[in-house]
N, C-alpha and C positions, 0 to 999 in steps of 0.2 A: 478622191481616194476611197477605197472600199471600206465598209464597216469592219471587215476582218483585219485590215491593216491597222485601223485605229485601235483595235484591241491588242494587236501584237506589238506595236511600237511603244511599249512601256517596259520598265525594268522587270525582268523575269519572262518577258515574251520571247518567242522563238520564231526566227525567220530563216530564209534560205533553205527551204525544204527540210526544216527541223534541225539544221546543223548549228546555227548560231543563237545562243541564248544572250539576250541583251542584259547588261549589268548596270550601266549608268550612261546617261546622255551627257556628252561633252559640249554640245552646241548645235547650231543650225546655220547653214548658209542659204538664206532665203533667195539669193540671186539665182541659184540653180535648183531650188527646192530640195536641198540636201540636208539630211540629219546626220549628225556625227555621234557615233556610239562606241563605247567600250563594250566588247562582247566576249563570250567564251566559245571557242571552237570545240564543239562536243566530240568531234572525231579525233582531233590532234591534242585535245586537252590542254589548250593554251589560250591566253587572252589575245585578242586582235582588235584593231581599229577598223570600224566600218564606216564608210561613206555611203549612205543609203539615199538613192535618188528616187523621189516619190512622184507619182502622177498616174493619170488614167491611160491605160494601154491603148484606148481608142483615140487618144489625142496624138495624131501622127507627128505633129511638130514637137511636142514634149518628148515623145518616144525617140525621135531622131536626135534631139539634143542630148538625151541621156546616153544613147548609143555612142555618140561622138565623145562624150566624157569618158566612158568606159574604154573606148579604143585608145584615147590619149593616155590614160592611166596604164593600160597594158603595154604601150610602147615605152613608157617610162620605167617599167619593171626591170629593164636591163641596166638602168642607171643606179649605181650604188654610191652613197656618200653618207658620212655620219650625220649630216644635217637634214637628211630626208629618210623617213620611214620606208622600208622596203615593201614594195607591192608584192603580195603573196598570190593573189588570185583576183579575178573579176568575174561577175555573174550578170546574166541577162535573163529576161523571161524565157523559160523553156530550157535554159542551161544553168540550173541551180536555183532558179526562182520560179515558183508556181505562178502561172498567169493571173490567178485570183488574189495574189498578195498585194496588188496595188503598188508594186515596186518595179520601177523601170530599169534599174541597174544598181550594182553594188560593187564597191572597190574594197577589197580586204587587204589590210597592211599589218605589219608586225606592230604590236603594242609598244608604246614609248613609256617606259617607267619615268616617273618624275611628277610634275604638277602642271596644271593648266596655266597658260600665259595670263589668263584673266585673273587667276588667284594671285599671281606674282604682283601685278599692278594694283591689286585691291588695297595694298598697304601704302600706296602712293607712288609718285614718279621715282625713277632710279637716278643715282648719280651718273655723270657722263661716262666715267671709267667702267662702271658695271654694265651700262647699256651697250657699250662697244664690245666688251668681252662676250656678252650674251649673243650679240647679233652677228659677229664675225663668222661663225660656222655656217649659219643659214645663208649669209651672203656668199660664202665660198661655194655652197651647194648650188645656189642659183646660177652663179657664174659658170660652174662646171656643166650644169644642165644646158645652158644656152649654147655653150661651145659644142655640145652634142646634138644641137638642134631640137631640144625639148623645152617645153613650158611646164612648170611645176604647179602653178596655181597657188602660190604663197601670198595671197592677197586678202586673207580673212583671219582675224586674230584667234578665232576659236579653232582654227585648223592647226595652230601652233602650240606645242608643249615645251616645257623646260625640262631638260634631262636632269638626272640626279647629279651629274658632274657639271651642271651650270652652262648648258648650251641650248640655244633655241633650235627646235627641230620641226620640220613640216611633218606632223603626225598623221594627218588625214589627207593623203594625196588624192587628186581628182580634179584637174583644171576644168573650168567652164569651157563649153565647146567653142566659144568665140574668143577665149583668152589668148593673148599674144605675149611675147617676151617682155614688152613694155609694161604689162600689168604686173609681172613679177617684180620689176624694178620699183614701180609705184607702191606695191605691197611692202617691199623692203623699207622704203622711205616712211610709209605709214606706220609700220611696226616700230621703227626708230622713234617716230613722233609719239607713239603711244607709250613707249618706255620712258621718254623724257617728260611727258606732260600728263599721262593718264587719259588722253583723249584720242579718238579715232578720226582720221582725216580723209577717209574714202567713203563713197556711197555704199549702202548695203551692210553696214557694220551692225554689231549686236545692239539691241535697244537699251541694254543695261550700261553701255559705255557712253559717256558724254561725247558729243560731236565737237570736233576741233573748231574754234572760232575763226571767222573770216573777216577780212577787211572790206572797205567800201567797194573795192574792185572785184570782190569775190574770191581773192586769193587767200590761202590759209595763213593765219598769223604765225610768225616764226616762234619756235619754242622759247628762245631767249627773251622774247617780248613778254612771255608769261613767267619765266624764271630767269632773271638776269644773270645768275651765276653760271649758266651753261656756256660752254665754249662757242664762239661765233661760228667756227668752221662746222662743228657738229650740227648746230641749229640750221645753218644754211643748207647743208647737204640733205637734211630731212625735208625741207621745203622744196628745194630744187628738184628732188626726186619725184615730187608730186606734180610738177608743172609739165604741161604738154607742149610748151613753146620750144621752138628749135634753138632759140637764143637764150642761154642761161640755164636751161633745164638739163638735168642729169638723166641720161637715157640708158646707161649700162650699169650693171652691178659692180663692174671693175672700178668705176669711178668712186662708188660708195665705199668699196673695200679700201681704196687708197686713203680716203679720209679717216676711216676707222683705224687703219694701221698707224696713221700719223697721231691720232688722239691717244691710242694705246701707248705709243712710244713716249709721248709727252707725259702721260700719267706715270709711266715707269721712271722717267727722269725726275719728276717732282717728288716721287716717293723717296728718292735718295737725298733730297735737300731738306734740311731742318730749318724751321722758322726761328728767328731770334726773338726770344720772349722778353728781353729787356735790352736797353741801349746804354752805351757809355755816355757819360755826362757831356762829352765834347761833340756828340752827334747832334747836328742841327736839323736833319731831315726827319719830319714827323711821319713819313710813310712807313709801312711795314717793310722790313729789310729781310731779304733772303740771301743766305750765304752758305758756302761749303766750308768756310773756315770756322775754327772754334771762337766763339764770342769772347771779347775781352771782359775781365772781371774788374769792377771798380773796388775801391778800398773797403766800402761798406760790405760788399759781397765777401771779400777775403776775411774781414773781421768776423762775419757770421760763420764762415767756414771754420775758422780756428776755434770759435766758441763751441761749435758742434763737435769738433774733434776732441776738445777738452772734456766735454760732458760725456762723450762716448768712452774715453779713456778712464774717467772716474768710475763710471758704471761698471766697466770691465774689471777694474781693481776691486770694487765692492763684491762682485760675484766671486772672484778668486778667493778673497778672504773668507767669505761665507762657506764656500766649498771646503776650504782647509779646516775650518772649525768642525764641520760635519764629519769629515773623514777622521779627525783626531778623536771626536766623541764616539764614533763607531767602533774604533779599535781599543778604546779605553775600558777597563774593568769597573771604573768608578762611575756612578751616576753623575749627570751634569749638575752643577751647583744650583741653583734656583729652580730646578724642575722637580716634579713629583716622581713617583715610581714609574719605571718603564712598564708600559702596558702593551701586551701583544694580544691582538684580537684573533681568536680562532673561529673559523667558520667550519661547519660540518664538512669533513672530508678534505680539509685544507692542509692536514699534516703539520699543523703548527705554524704555517706560513701566513703572513698577513694577506688579506684579500685585496686584489687589485681594485683601484678606485673605479666606481661606475662612471661611464661617460656622462657629461652634464646634459641636463634637459635643455631643449631649445631646437632651433632650426638645424636640419641636416641636409646636405646637398647630395643627390645621387651621383654616382660615378658615370652613369650613362642612362639613357632613356630611349625607347623605341616603340614603334606601333605594334600592337599585339592583335593579330587577326587570325581566326581559326580557319578562314577560307583561303589563306595565302594570297590575299589581294589587299594589302595594307593601304590605307588612305594617307596620301601625302607623307610618306615615310621620311622624306628629307626635311620635313618641317618639325619633327618631334622635339628636337632640342630647344625649340623656341618656347616650349612650355615651362622650361626650367632655367631660362637665361637671365632671370631677375630683371626683365624688361617687359612691362605690361603692354607696351605698344606693339610687340610682336606676338604671334600666336600660331598654334597648330589647329587645323580645321579638318573636319571629316569631309568626305565627298558629299555631294548632294544626292539624296535618295528620294525618288519619286514615290516610293512606298515605304512606310515605317518598318523598323525591325519587328519581327524576325522574318520578313518576307524573303529577303535575299541572304541575310546572314543574321546570326543571333545577337550580334553586337560588335563593337570595336573598342579598343582600349589603348592605354599607354602603360607600358611596363617599365618601371624604374629599378635599377640595380645599384646597390650600395657596396662600398669598399669592404665593409664588414657588417655582420648581422645587426639589425637595429630593432628596437621595440618602439613603435610610434604611438603617441598619444592622440594626435589629430592630423588631419590634412586639410589645408585651406586652398580652395580652387577659385581663381579669379576668371570669370567668364561672363559674356553678355547673353549667353544662351539660356534664358529662363525656361525652366521646365525640363531640362535635360536630366534624366535619371541615371545616377552612377552608383556602382557598387565598388567598395574598396576590398580587394582580395590579396592575400599573401600566397606566395608560390615558392616551391623549393628550387625551381630553375627557371631560366628565361623562357624555355619552350615547354613548360609544364602544360598538360592538357587542362582545359578550363574546369573539367569536373574534378581535377585533383587540387585546385586552388581552394582556399578557405575564405569565406566572406566575413569581414570584420567591421563593416560599416556600410550604410546606404544613405543617399540624400537626393533630393531634387534641387538642382542648382537654381540660385536666384540671379538676377541681373546685377553683377558685382562680385563681392566675395562671399563664399559659402564655406563655413568651417564645419568639418565633419569629425565628430568625436568617435574614436575607434574603441572597439571591445578589446579586452585583454587578449594578448596573443604572445606566442614565443618569438624571440628575436628572429628576424628573417632578412635575407639579402635581396629579396625581390618583392616588389609591391605593385599590384595592378590596379589601375583606375579603369573600370570596365563600364562602358556606356551601353545601356540596354534600351534607352528611349531617347531619340533625338528631339531637338526643338522643331516644332512644326510651325512654319511661317505662312502656311496656306499655299494654294496653287501647286500642290505636289512637291513642296520644298521641305525636306527634312534634313537638317544639317545643324551641327553644333561646333562650337569654337571654345578652345581653352587658351587663355592668355598667360596664366602663371599658376604654378603649383608650389605650395609651401609645405614641406614635410617637417613635422615637429616631433622630436624624440621625447619619449617618456623618461622620467627620472628612474 
C-alpha cells in the first residue's frame, strides 16, 4: 500500500478522485483486503457505504481478484431486496480511482441507517425469537439472489448492519472473487450462531469476536450446548449450515428459512399461552403447567379476593364522605368549627386567586429522548431510549471515532423533551466512560441550533455515577446532554457510552 493511501484511509480522508470523504470505519474483511467505511458523497451530498479493496497495482494476482469482486458487485446491482443495500456504483483504477491511491477497487452502496451487528451482540446473545426475526429478511435476500444466479458475500459479520426497524441487512456488498452460493449459506448459519452465542464460527472473522468452540472432531459445538434454553431445532440448523458434509448438512438458504419460520410460529403460539403461577391443592404434578384455560381458584384465594374487595369498598366510602364534607364547607358562609380563620394567599399578579402548588422535587422522566447531531449523522439513533429506560444493563453508545472531536464534528448529544417545562436541580449520569466531557444545555425546541442553547452545567464523567449540579435556569421543556470530548481508549478509539440518565427536578 502506498504512503498516500495510509494517510487517506482515516476519518476525514478523501478518496475516489476527491469525491468520497471518509466518516467512520465500520470494519475490515481481511480475507479480501477490504476495508468497510461510512463515507460522504461530496457530489450527491449523501452518506454511502464503501467497500474499499486495497493492494498494490503491480500485484497482478491481487488486481485480478479485486477486479473480479467489483464485477460481481456490479452484476448484483440489478438485484433489489430490503435485506441487501443497493449497489450505486463501482470504481477501478483509472475509472474513478487514481492509480497512485493504492486502491484496487471500490464498491459504493446506499448507506443503511441503524446500528452495526457487532454493537447489537455486544450486550450478549439474543433470545431465539429475536434472533429469528432479525435473520429472516437476510435469509430471504440470499434465497432470492441465489434464484437469480447471484452470490451476495454475506459471510462476514462486519458487513451486516441492523436497520432501524429491526432487520439484518447486507450493508457492504462485494463478494470475494472465489465465493460461491454455499458460502452465503454458511455465512447465514454463522450469523445465526453469532446471534445465539456471541461467537463467530467461520475463519477470517473479526479479532474482537470470540471464536466458536469446537469438539474433539473439529466440528463446531452446538449453541444449545452453551445455552441449554435454546430450541434444539434452531441450534441444529446453525451447526448444520456450517457443515460441508453431503449427509446432514444444510446447503440451501430455503432450508434455513423453513426452520426460522417454524420457530417464529412457535414463538407466536407461546405468546398466547399464559403460565399457571399457582396450582390447585388436588394437583399432584410438580411440573410447570401451561394451559389456555382460566386457572381454578382455591378457597384461600377467594377469601383474599373478598377481603380485597371489602377494603376497596371501605376506602371508596371514606373518600365519598370526605368529598361531601369539603363540598358542604365550600358553600357554607360559616367557618368550619375547629379551624382558624380562612387564609387566602395572594401572589403578585394572581388577582386574588390561590397559587397552584409547585411540582414536588425529585426525579422526573422525559417524555422522549433522541440523538442531537448538528451534522445530521446521528450515532445509533435507535438506541437513545436505552439511556432513560431505568435499566443500567442497556446503553446508548456513540460511534467510534479515530480522531477526537472536533475533527469531524463539534460533538454529539442526547436531547430530552418533557411533557411540561421543568426546572432541574441536577442530572446524574451512569457511564463507564471515564473522562467523557459533557455540557448540560437548555433549549427552546428540539431542533434549536447549538449556539441558541444555554449551558447550565459541565462535568467530566467518572466510571460509575456522576451527579452534575445545575445553575439556576428558567423552566424548560428541552434539555441537552452535549458531549464535547469522548473517552480515548488508545489505538485511535474515541467512544463514549451512557447507561442511564436521572433528571432531578428542583423545588
